[in-house]
C-alpha positions in Angstrom: 68.2 128.3 -8.8 70.1 125.0 -8.7 73.3 124.8 -6.8 76.5 124.9 -8.9 78.1 121.4 -9.1 81.4 120.8 -7.3 84.5 121.6 -9.4 85.8 118.7 -11.4 88.8 118.9 -13.7 90.7 116.4 -15.7 93.9 115.7 -17.6 93.5 113.5 -20.7 96.7 112.5 -22.3 97.0 110.3 -25.4 99.4 107.4 -24.8 101.4 107.9 -28.0 104.5 108.5 -26.0 105.7 109.7 -22.6 104.9 113.2 -21.3 107.1 116.0 -22.5 107.4 119.5 -21.0 104.3 120.8 -22.9 102.3 118.0 -21.4 103.6 118.7 -18.0 102.4 122.4 -18.3 98.9 121.2 -19.3 98.7 118.7 -16.5 100.0 121.1 -13.9 97.7 123.9 -14.9 94.7 121.6 -14.8 95.7 120.1 -11.4 96.3 123.5 -9.9 92.9 124.8 -11.1 91.2 121.9 -9.5 93.1 122.0 -6.3 92.7 125.8 -5.9 88.9 125.3 -6.2 89.0 122.4 -3.6 87.7 120.2 -6.4 88.3 116.8 -7.9 91.0 116.1 -10.5 90.7 113.1 -12.8 93.0 111.4 -15.2 91.6 109.9 -18.4 93.8 107.9 -20.8 92.6 108.8 -24.4 93.7 105.5 -25.9 90.7 105.1 -28.2 92.8 105.7 -31.3 94.6 102.4 -30.9 96.9 102.7 -33.9 98.6 105.7 -32.3 99.2 104.0 -28.9 102.8 103.3 -28.0 103.5 100.2 -26.0 104.2 101.1 -22.4 103.3 104.8 -22.8 100.2 104.8 -20.7 102.1 103.3 -17.7 105.0 105.7 -18.2 102.6 108.7 -18.2 101.1 107.6 -14.9 104.5 107.1 -13.3 105.6 110.6 -14.6 102.5 112.2 -13.0 103.2 110.5 -9.7 106.8 111.6 -9.8 105.7 115.2 -10.0 103.2 114.8 -7.1 100.2 115.2 -9.4 97.8 112.8 -7.7 94.4 112.0 -9.1 91.2 111.4 -7.1 89.6 108.4 -8.8 90.5 105.4 -10.9 92.0 106.2 -14.2 89.5 106.1 -17.0 90.4 104.3 -20.2 88.6 105.3 -23.4 89.3 101.9 -24.9 87.0 100.4 -22.3 84.1 102.8 -23.0 83.2 101.9 -26.5 79.6 101.0 -25.5 79.1 104.5 -24.1 80.2 106.0 -27.4 78.0 103.6 -29.4 75.0 104.6 -27.2 75.7 108.3 -27.9 75.9 107.7 -31.6 72.6 105.7 -31.5 70.9 108.6 -29.7 72.1 111.0 -32.4 71.0 108.7 -35.1 67.6 108.3 -33.6 67.2 112.1 -33.6 68.3 112.4 -37.2 71.5 114.2 -36.3 73.9 112.0 -38.0 74.3 110.6 -41.5 76.4 108.0 -43.3 79.3 109.3 -45.5 80.9 107.3 -48.3 83.6 109.9 -49.0 87.3 108.9 -48.9 90.0 111.1 -47.6 91.2 111.6 -51.1 87.8 112.8 -52.3 87.7 115.6 -49.7 91.5 116.4 -49.7 91.1 119.4 -52.0 88.3 121.0 -49.9 88.8 124.3 -48.1 90.8 123.9 -44.9 89.1 124.1 -41.5 90.5 126.0 -38.6 92.6 123.1 -37.4 94.1 122.6 -40.8 92.0 119.6 -41.8 89.9 119.7 -45.0 86.4 121.2 -44.5 83.8 118.6 -45.3 81.8 119.9 -48.4 78.6 118.1 -47.5 78.8 115.6 -50.3 76.7 112.8 -48.6 74.6 115.1 -46.5 71.4 114.5 -48.5 72.2 110.8 -49.3 74.9 108.5 -50.6 75.3 108.1 -54.3 73.9 104.9 -55.8 76.3 101.9 -55.6 78.2 103.3 -52.6 78.1 102.4 -48.9 78.7 104.5 -45.8 82.3 104.4 -44.5 81.9 106.9 -41.6 79.2 108.7 -39.7 79.1 112.4 -39.4 77.2 114.9 -37.2 74.8 117.1 -39.2 75.9 120.5 -38.1 73.3 123.4 -38.3 74.3 126.8 -39.5 75.0 129.4 -36.7 77.8 130.8 -34.7 79.0 129.2 -31.5 80.2 131.7 -29.0 81.9 130.8 -25.7 84.0 132.6 -23.1 87.4 131.0 -22.5 88.6 131.9 -19.0 92.0 132.9 -20.4 91.7 133.5 -24.1 88.5 135.5 -23.9 85.3 135.5 -26.0 85.7 133.3 -29.1 83.4 132.6 -32.0 83.1 130.0 -34.8 80.5 129.0 -37.3 81.2 125.3 -37.2 78.9 124.6 -40.2 80.7 127.1 -42.4 84.3 126.6 -41.2 84.4 122.9 -40.4 81.3 121.3 -41.8 79.7 118.1 -40.7 82.4 116.3 -38.7 83.1 112.6 -38.2 81.9 110.8 -35.1 82.7 107.2 -36.2 85.6 106.8 -38.5 85.9 104.5 -41.5 88.2 102.2 -39.6 85.5 101.7 -36.9 87.2 103.9 -34.3 85.1 106.5 -32.5 86.3 110.0 -33.1 88.1 112.1 -30.5 85.3 114.8 -30.4 82.6 112.2 -29.5 84.6 110.3 -27.0 85.8 113.5 -25.3 82.3 115.0 -24.9 80.7 111.7 -23.7 83.5 111.2 -21.2 83.5 114.7 -19.8 79.7 114.5 -19.3 79.8 111.1 -17.7 82.6 112.2 -15.3 80.8 115.4 -14.3 83.7 117.6 -15.6 82.9 121.2 -14.9 85.9 122.9 -16.4 88.3 121.7 -19.1 91.8 123.2 -18.6 94.1 122.2 -21.5 96.5 123.5 -24.2 95.4 126.1 -26.7 96.3 123.6 -29.5 92.8 122.2 -28.8 91.0 125.5 -28.8 89.7 124.9 -32.3 88.1 121.7 -31.2 86.0 123.4 -28.5 83.2 124.8 -30.8 82.7 121.3 -32.2 82.5 119.9 -28.7 80.0 122.5 -27.7 77.8 121.7 -30.7 78.0 118.0 -29.9 77.2 118.5 -26.2 74.1 120.5 -27.1 73.1 117.8 -29.6 73.4 115.1 -26.9 71.7 117.3 -24.3 74.6 117.1 -21.8 76.1 119.9 -19.7 78.8 122.1 -21.3 81.9 122.5 -19.2 83.7 125.8 -18.8 87.0 126.2 -20.7 90.5 127.5 -20.0 93.0 127.0 -22.7 96.6 127.4 -21.6 99.4 128.6 -23.9 101.2 125.8 -25.6 105.0 125.5 -25.2 106.9 126.4 -28.4 110.4 125.4 -29.3 113.1 127.7 -30.6 111.7 127.5 -34.2 108.2 128.5 -33.0 106.7 125.0 -33.4 104.7 123.3 -30.6 106.5 120.8 -28.5 105.0 117.4 -29.3 105.6 113.7 -29.3 105.6 113.8 -33.1 108.6 116.2 -33.0 110.4 113.9 -30.5 110.2 116.3 -27.6 112.2 115.0 -24.7 110.3 113.3 -21.9 110.1 114.9 -18.5 111.2 113.3 -15.2 115.0 113.6 -15.5 115.1 116.6 -13.1 111.7 116.8 -11.4 112.6 119.8 -9.3 113.9 121.9 -12.2 111.1 120.8 -14.5 108.4 121.6 -12.0 109.8 125.1 -11.3 110.1 125.7 -15.0 106.5 124.7 -15.7 105.3 127.0 -12.9 107.4 129.8 -14.3 105.9 129.2 -17.8 102.5 129.5 -16.2 103.4 132.9 -14.6 103.8 131.5 -11.1 107.6 131.4 -10.6 108.3 129.8 -7.2 110.8 131.4 -4.8 114.4 130.4 -5.5 114.4 128.5 -2.2 111.9 126.1 -3.6 113.8 125.3 -6.9 115.3 122.2 -5.4 112.5 121.3 -3.0 110.4 118.2 -3.0 107.4 118.3 -5.4 104.9 118.2 -2.5 106.4 121.4 -1.0 106.5 123.2 -4.4 102.9 122.2 -5.2 101.7 123.4 -1.8 103.2 126.8 -2.5 101.7 126.8 -6.0 98.3 125.8 -4.8 98.3 128.6 -2.2 99.5 131.2 -4.8 97.5 130.1 -7.8 95.9 133.1 -9.6 94.5 132.6 -13.2 95.1 136.3 -13.8 98.8 135.6 -13.8 98.6 133.1 -16.7 100.0 134.4 -20.0 97.1 135.3 -22.2 98.4 133.9 -25.5 98.0 130.7 -27.5 101.7 129.9 -27.6 104.8 130.9 -25.7 108.5 130.0 -26.2 110.2 128.3 -23.3 112.9 130.9 -22.5 114.9 128.8 -20.0 114.5 125.1 -20.6 114.9 122.9 -17.5 118.1 121.0 -17.2 118.2 117.6 -18.9 121.0 116.4 -16.7 
């Protein structure tokens, strides 16, 4: 039996804006899982979707992580500098007959049944060839029928028939940008990531990433999907809803993030330096304390003063 590889985790923000409290929860949970396992923790900047990148956001995110004492163990990886790796993965899949060109526009599939993540399910229009007079706009993975089953370390056993519920999904978009699913799988494999700890808003992407990892013949990481932070209306905190950036009161925000994750620090640490709070959290980290839910309201928001 081969030895289990050393633990490697990662945090992979998109630089569409600074980190908000929900992002801090995901980063902290990922960092603590890696540190509790005496493993490596990486930061990857998912800046491949260039139209969504906000000027200065990537640097702001790195400064925010540093202010909370969340140090990473290797040079930051930038997806925008790894296009050749994604091209090579797509070429491998094309050589194996696993992808096909698709001429469909968004409007043409807009009325399709919705997939689990709310996007239209691809109906397979171009799966057996593109209609005469049309050219491929995007490239899709040919998904075989069958249920993907995986055990999430927090959410439990989950199932999805990707072919039936999502359909053949895009790997290279019509605008020439490699899709999130492809870039994520290629990067996790190249970095040796052994466990992905992230928000449950990405849970529905996991079966697609497992299908893609198997198609590429790379190792599948384990998964732990943390509850996402919900606002008073029950909506997920996000950059799109203009969630406030963190870093105004590091001590209060760090304590609130730990409390959200079921690891409330002692009152004496509520105003302590980040290094002291993180040392306590690392020593007391127990995944069994994490709330087993996909979303959770923030009962006591940290002070914004």
